[in-house]
C-alpha positions in Angstrom: 25.0 111.5 86.6 22.0 109.5 87.7 21.0 109.5 91.2 18.1 107.2 92.6 16.6 108.0 96.0 14.5 105.6 97.9 11.8 107.4 100.2 10.5 110.7 100.0 9.4 113.0 103.2 12.2 115.0 104.9 15.0 113.4 103.7 14.7 112.0 100.2 12.8 115.0 98.9 15.2 117.6 100.8 18.0 115.6 99.0 16.4 115.7 95.7 15.6 119.3 95.5 19.1 120.3 96.9 20.8 118.1 94.2 18.9 119.8 91.3 20.0 123.1 92.7 23.5 122.1 92.6 23.5 120.3 89.1 20.9 121.2 86.7 22.0 118.2 84.2 21.7 115.4 86.8 19.1 112.6 86.2 17.3 112.3 89.5 14.5 109.5 90.2 12.8 109.4 93.4 10.8 106.1 94.5 8.2 106.3 97.1 6.0 103.6 97.7 3.3 105.5 99.7 0.8 107.9 97.9 2.8 111.1 98.9 6.2 112.2 97.9 6.4 115.1 100.7 4.3 115.4 103.6 4.3 117.4 107.1 4.9 114.4 109.3 4.8 116.3 112.5 1.6 117.8 111.5 -0.4 114.4 111.7 -1.5 114.6 115.3 -3.0 118.1 114.6 -4.7 117.0 111.5 -6.5 114.2 113.6 -7.2 117.0 116.3 -8.9 119.1 113.5 -6.3 121.8 114.3 -5.3 121.4 110.7 -8.5 121.2 108.7 -7.8 119.7 105.5 -5.1 116.9 104.7 -4.1 118.9 101.6 -2.4 121.2 103.8 -0.1 118.6 105.1 1.1 117.9 101.5 4.2 119.8 100.9 4.7 118.6 97.3 3.2 116.5 94.7 4.9 114.5 92.0 3.5 117.0 89.4 4.9 120.1 91.6 8.3 118.6 91.9 8.4 117.6 88.1 7.6 121.2 87.3 9.9 122.9 89.6 12.8 121.0 89.9 12.5 118.5 86.9 12.8 115.5 89.0 11.1 112.0 88.3 8.9 111.2 91.3 7.6 107.7 91.1 4.8 107.1 94.0 3.2 103.9 94.7 6.5 102.1 93.6 8.5 100.2 96.0 12.3 99.4 95.6 12.4 95.7 96.9 15.9 94.9 96.1 19.2 96.6 96.0 21.9 95.1 93.5 25.0 96.9 94.6 27.4 95.1 92.4 25.7 95.9 89.1 24.5 99.4 90.6 20.8 98.6 90.0 17.5 98.6 92.1 14.7 96.4 91.6 11.2 98.0 91.8 7.8 96.9 92.1 4.8 98.9 90.8 2.3 98.8 93.7 -0.6 99.2 91.6 0.0 96.7 88.9 2.6 94.3 90.6 5.0 94.8 87.5 8.9 94.6 88.5 11.4 96.1 86.8 15.1 97.4 87.3 16.6 100.9 87.5 20.5 101.7 87.2 22.3 104.5 89.4 25.6 106.1 89.7 24.5 107.2 93.3 21.9 105.7 95.5 20.3 107.7 98.3 18.4 105.4 101.2 15.8 107.6 102.8 13.5 104.5 104.0 12.8 106.3 107.5 11.5 104.2 110.4 8.1 102.1 111.1 6.3 102.4 114.3 6.7 99.3 116.7 3.5 96.9 116.6 3.9 93.7 118.5 0.3 92.9 118.7 -2.3 91.1 116.7 -3.8 92.9 113.4 -6.9 94.5 114.2 -9.1 97.5 112.9 -8.9 98.6 116.6 -5.4 99.1 117.0 -3.8 101.9 114.8 -0.5 103.3 114.2 0.7 107.0 112.9 3.3 107.1 110.5 2.0 108.9 107.2 -1.0 110.8 105.7 -3.1 107.8 105.3 -2.8 106.4 108.5 -4.2 109.7 109.9 -6.9 110.0 107.7 -7.7 106.4 108.7 -7.8 107.3 112.5 -9.7 110.5 112.1 -12.2 108.5 109.9 -12.6 105.7 112.4 -13.1 108.2 115.3 -15.6 110.2 113.6 -17.6 107.1 112.2 -17.5 104.9 115.6 -17.4 107.5 118.3 -15.1 105.4 120.6 -15.9 106.4 124.2 -12.4 105.0 125.4 -8.9 105.6 123.5 -6.0 104.2 125.1 -2.6 105.4 123.8 0.2 102.9 124.3 3.5 104.9 124.5 4.1 108.2 126.3 6.4 109.8 124.0 6.2 113.2 121.7 3.6 111.5 119.7 1.7 109.8 122.3 1.3 113.3 124.2 0.6 115.3 121.1 -2.3 112.6 120.1 -3.8 112.7 123.6 -3.9 116.4 123.7 -5.4 116.8 120.3 -7.9 114.0 121.3 -8.8 115.6 124.6 -11.1 118.0 122.8 -13.6 115.2 121.9 -16.4 115.5 124.4 -17.3 112.2 126.5 -14.0 110.8 125.5 -12.0 109.0 128.2 -8.1 108.9 127.4 -5.6 106.8 129.0 -1.7 106.9 128.3 0.3 103.8 129.1 4.0 104.0 129.5 6.4 101.3 130.9 8.8 103.8 132.4 8.3 105.9 135.3 7.7 108.8 133.2 6.4 110.3 130.0 8.8 111.8 127.5 12.0 109.8 127.9 14.5 112.6 127.3 13.2 114.3 130.2 14.3 113.9 133.7 11.5 112.6 136.3 11.3 115.9 138.2 10.5 117.7 135.1 8.3 115.2 133.6 6.1 116.0 136.6 5.1 119.2 134.8 3.9 117.1 131.8 1.9 114.5 134.0 0.3 117.4 136.0 -1.1 119.2 132.9 -2.5 116.2 131.3 -4.0 115.0 134.6 -5.8 118.5 134.7 -6.8 118.0 131.4 -8.6 114.9 131.9 -5.9 112.5 130.7 -5.2 109.6 132.8 -1.6 108.3 132.8 -0.4 104.8 134.0 3.3 104.6 134.5 5.7 101.7 135.2 3.4 99.4 133.7 4.0 97.7 130.2 1.7 95.8 128.2 1.5 91.8 128.4 -1.3 91.1 126.0 -3.9 92.7 123.9 -6.9 91.0 122.6 -10.3 91.7 121.1 -13.3 90.7 122.9 -16.5 91.4 121.3 -16.8 95.0 120.4 -13.9 96.0 122.8 -10.1 95.8 123.2 -8.8 94.2 126.4 -5.2 95.1 127.5 -3.4 93.0 130.2 -0.8 95.0 132.1 2.3 93.6 133.4 0.9 94.0 137.0 -2.1 91.8 135.9 -4.8 94.5 135.8 -6.8 94.7 132.7 -8.2 97.5 131.0 -10.8 97.9 128.2 -10.8 100.2 125.4 -12.7 101.0 122.0 -9.6 101.9 120.4 -6.0 101.7 120.7 -3.2 104.1 119.1 0.1 102.5 119.4 3.0 105.0 120.2 5.8 102.9 121.3 8.3 104.3 119.3 9.8 103.5 115.8 12.7 101.1 114.4 14.4 101.9 111.4 13.0 100.3 108.5 16.5 99.0 107.0 15.8 95.4 106.0 16.5 96.5 102.3 19.8 97.7 103.2 20.7 94.8 105.4 19.9 92.2 102.8 22.2 94.2 100.2 25.1 94.2 102.7 24.8 97.7 103.9 26.4 97.8 107.4 24.0 98.3 110.2 24.2 98.6 114.3 22.9 96.0 116.6 19.5 98.0 116.4 19.4 98.0 112.7 20.3 101.9 112.2 22.5 102.2 109.0 26.1 103.2 109.8 27.2 106.0 107.9 30.4 108.2 108.0 30.5 112.1 108.3 29.2 112.6 104.5 26.6 110.0 105.1 28.0 107.5 102.9 27.6 103.9 104.0 30.1 100.9 103.7 29.5 101.3 99.9 30.8 104.6 98.8 28.0 104.8 96.2 25.3 104.3 98.6 24.2 107.1 101.1 21.8 107.1 103.9 20.1 109.4 106.0 17.1 110.3 108.4 15.3 108.0 110.6 17.2 105.0 109.1 20.7 106.1 110.3 22.8 105.9 113.3 24.4 109.3 114.2 26.8 110.7 116.9 25.4 112.8 119.6 27.2 116.2 119.9 27.8 115.9 123.7 28.5 112.3 124.6 30.3 111.9 121.1 29.1 108.4 121.1 26.6 106.7 118.4 23.0 107.4 119.1 19.3 107.2 117.3 17.8 110.6 117.1 14.8 110.2 114.6 13.8 113.8 114.1 13.1 116.0 111.1 15.5 118.9 111.8 18.5 116.3 111.4 17.1 114.6 108.4 16.9 117.9 106.4 20.5 118.8 107.6 21.7 115.4 106.7 19.8 115.8 103.3 22.1 119.0 102.5 25.1 117.0 103.3 24.4 114.2 100.9 23.5 116.3 98.0 26.7 118.4 98.7 29.0 115.4 98.9 27.3 113.8 95.5 28.2 117.3 93.7 31.6 117.2 95.1 30.9 119.8 98.0 32.3 118.2 101.1 30.4 119.4 104.2 30.0 117.1 107.0 27.5 116.1 109.4 29.1 116.3 112.8 25.9 115.0 114.9 22.8 115.6 116.7 21.6 117.1 119.8 18.1 115.7 119.9 16.7 119.3 120.2 12.9 119.1 120.2 9.8 121.1 121.5 6.2 120.1 122.2 3.3 121.9 122.9 0.9 120.5 125.7 -2.2 122.5 126.0 -1.2 125.9 127.2 2.4 125.1 128.0 5.5 124.3 125.9 8.3 122.0 126.7 11.7 122.5 125.2 14.8 119.6 125.3 18.1 119.8 124.0 21.3 118.2 124.8 21.5 115.0 127.5 19.6 114.3 130.7 20.7 113.0 134.0 20.2 109.3 133.4 22.5 109.7 130.4 25.1 111.5 132.3 25.1 108.7 135.0 25.0 106.0 132.2 27.9 107.4 130.5 29.8 108.3 133.5 30.0 112.2 132.7 30.4 114.3 135.6 27.6 117.0 135.8 25.8 119.3 138.2 22.4 120.5 138.2 21.0 124.2 138.0 17.1 125.1 138.2 15.8 128.5 137.9 12.3 130.0 137.3 12.5 133.1 135.7 9.7 135.0 134.0 9.2 135.0 130.3 9.6 138.9 130.2 9.9 142.0 132.5 7.2 141.4 135.1 6.0 144.9 135.2 4.7 144.6 131.7 1.5 142.7 131.6 1.5 138.9 130.8 4.5 137.8 132.1 4.5 134.1 133.1 6.9 131.9 134.9 8.8 129.3 133.4 11.3 126.8 134.9 14.8 126.0 133.2 16.7 123.0 134.3 20.4 123.0 133.0 22.9 120.2 133.2 26.9 121.4 133.4 30.1 120.3 133.9 31.2 121.2 137.4 34.7 122.1 136.6 34.4 124.1 133.4 30.7 125.2 133.5 30.4 124.0 129.8 26.3 123.2 129.2 25.4 119.7 128.8 21.9 119.6 128.4 18.7 121.9 129.3 14.9 121.1 129.8 12.7 124.1 129.7 8.9 124.4 130.6 6.6 127.3 130.5 3.9 129.2 128.6 6.2 131.6 126.7 9.3 132.0 125.4 10.3 128.2 125.7 11.4 127.7 122.1 13.5 131.2 122.2 15.4 129.9 125.3 15.5 126.4 124.2 17.2 127.2 120.9 19.5 129.6 122.5 20.8 127.0 125.0 20.9 124.3 122.0 23.2 126.9 120.0 25.3 127.2 123.3 25.5 123.1 123.6 26.5 123.0 120.0 29.2 125.6 120.2 30.7 124.1 123.5 29.8 127.3 125.4 30.1 127.6 129.3 28.2 129.4 131.8 30.8 132.2 131.6 29.7 132.6 127.9 26.1 132.6 128.6 26.7 135.5 131.1 28.2 137.5 128.3 25.5 137.1 125.6 23.9 140.3 124.7 20.4 139.3 123.7 17.3 141.6 122.4 15.5 143.1 125.2 12.4 145.2 125.4 9.7 144.8 128.2 7.2 142.7 126.1 9.8 140.3 125.1 12.3 139.6 127.9 14.1 141.2 131.1 17.2 143.2 130.9 19.0 140.4 132.5 17.6 137.2 130.1 16.9 134.2 131.6 19.8 132.8 129.8 22.1 135.3 131.6 20.6 134.5 135.1 21.2 130.8 134.4 24.8 131.6 133.5 25.1 133.7 136.6 23.7 131.3 138.8 25.9 128.4 137.4 29.1 131.1 137.9 28.2 131.7 141.5 28.4 128.0 142.5 31.7 127.2 140.3 33.2 130.3 142.0 32.5 129.1 145.5 30.1 132.2 146.2 27.4 129.4 147.2 26.9 125.6 147.2 23.9 124.3 145.8 21.5 121.1 146.7 18.5 119.7 144.7 15.0 118.8 146.4 16.0 115.1 145.6 19.3 115.2 147.5 17.7 117.1 150.4 14.6 114.5 150.7 17.5 111.6 151.0 18.7 113.3 154.1 17.8 112.3 157.5 16.2 115.2 159.7 17.7 118.1 157.6 17.3 121.6 159.1 15.5 123.5 156.4 15.1 127.3 156.6 12.4 129.0 154.7 13.2 132.9 153.8 9.8 133.8 152.1 7.2 136.0 153.4 4.9 135.4 156.5 2.2 135.3 154.0 3.8 132.8 151.4 4.6 130.5 154.5 1.0 130.7 156.0 -0.1 129.9 152.4 1.8 126.8 152.2 4.9 125.5 153.4 7.1 122.4 154.4 6.0 120.8 157.7 9.4 121.0 159.4 10.9 124.2 157.7 11.9 127.1 160.1 10.5 130.5 158.9 13.0 133.6 159.1 11.9 135.9 156.2 15.1 137.3 154.3 14.4 140.8 155.5 14.7 139.9 159.0 17.6 137.3 158.8 20.5 139.9 159.7 18.6 140.7 163.0 17.8 137.1 164.1 21.3 135.0 163.3 21.2 134.0 167.1 18.2 131.6 166.4 20.1 129.5 164.0 22.3 126.7 164.6 26.0 127.1 163.6 27.0 123.6 164.4 24.3 122.2 161.8 24.1 122.5 158.0 21.4 125.0 156.9 19.2 124.0 153.7 17.8 127.4 152.6 14.9 127.8 150.3 12.7 130.7 149.1 10.1 130.9 146.2 12.3 130.2 143.3 15.9 130.5 144.6 17.0 134.1 144.4 16.2 135.3 147.9 17.7 131.7 149.4 20.9 132.6 147.3 21.0 136.0 149.2 20.3 134.3 152.5 23.4 131.9 151.7 25.6 134.7 151.1 24.3 136.5 154.6 24.8 133.4 156.6 28.0 132.0 155.1 29.7 135.3 155.9 28.5 135.0 159.5 30.1 131.6 159.9 27.2 129.5 159.1 27.2 126.2 157.3 24.5 126.8 154.4 23.4 125.2 151.2 20.8 126.6 148.7 18.0 124.5 147.3 17.7 125.2 144.0 14.6 125.7 142.1 12.9 126.7 145.5 9.5 125.9 147.0 8.0 126.5 143.4 9.8 123.5 141.8 9.1 121.5 145.0 5.4 121.9 144.6 5.5 121.3 140.8 8.0 118.8 140.4 8.8 117.0 143.5 6.1 116.7 146.3 4.5 113.4 146.0 1.2 113.7 144.3 2.1 116.9 142.8 
């Protein structure tokens, strides 16, 4: 059997390696139009920021090493320019000498990836980041030209990572332009405010709700015209506006794609041609939670899809059932984890949901170094099934996000989270893990022990009666202007001060004491709701100008 693979990196190279492990006798040829067959795409911003010192550290395999270990023929700087499906051939152009030739195949694997959006005129001062060559070019330009102002257009993962890495440059002014109302699209607005605050405190200016109308070069500067009519100048523009699947080759050959150009595949990653497979950033996938078509261009899914492709070609029928979009991002001394769906998707797809917000510590507070994190989870209000989660903090973010991603993938509920037996020792966690606490909190509401409300909902109310049950010292340090203070430990002796005819909205620092207060008051005939997230979440994510 002869297998031709178009494209390297996570999808193509992983497919090739798995194919060889399954079939020692197959003829495998991999075409890559760039210089490198396999490189650490996600490490590119860290190379630009000098965290990764040498570009060679990004190169996972070379054609020589791939041939030696896997006996796979890799042809770099050679681009597949045409698919002849009826003849089971590909037309290839050698980019070094222009020669065009054909290669036959029994099975064809398309891993062309996606290309950065770039709607602006070509300029040496406008750059995108897709491969090692791009990273080297950006780093070289900055080192040689020492720009004073760099503008990043697009506030997604790559844009934020680039901003953090470039912020180490002295006397460099950085801006991130984002047309939406917050950075990192998979986040909810409130959780995105943690990111905004962290970037601002590190000297990075963020301009939101303002797209770019026009970019032009004037003398030695780039002038950016914003949608609101304002203009800003920049010495260098880095485009991080997202990616689009690079599927023109497939489209010209009659491979079916959706309206956005993503290749449509079945559970075995086959296209409408059973001899042609596709994977990675070029394909449409099903979302595990919504069970609807989605576009999730991430390295993890691409690697898993590669295994499915190789298995199916070798008559091992494992399936790719979908993606969750699980991801993690380092932002200075904090980390951000995301998995599942957010509020906007729930609203868009009419998925019933409720929100739970908790702010536990990364490990036992009596052991030195414990730091506070915030977990926002979405769940089905009837069953307690976990739909999505966003986690922010300095420690344990990856661990908590991974546990919740597993829970979502396995369709687990809050009741299941309560029962998870997770590792505990004081340096690592608490006897009751943050995941257990999340399950307890959701279960309390489902079972009717408390009725919760978010700060966003409270702020829409006209003249709500807000009860603060923190200590006098906490209240004096900072409080809501109209909040009534009765410390939790005094509550039972001061019930007469509270109105039974009004709904009372209760908050503490993070939500634990306010839950206890709700239990006390509800059993004494008061109407109460617990404000989840507490004053900590209000100050960090809700308060104007936080």
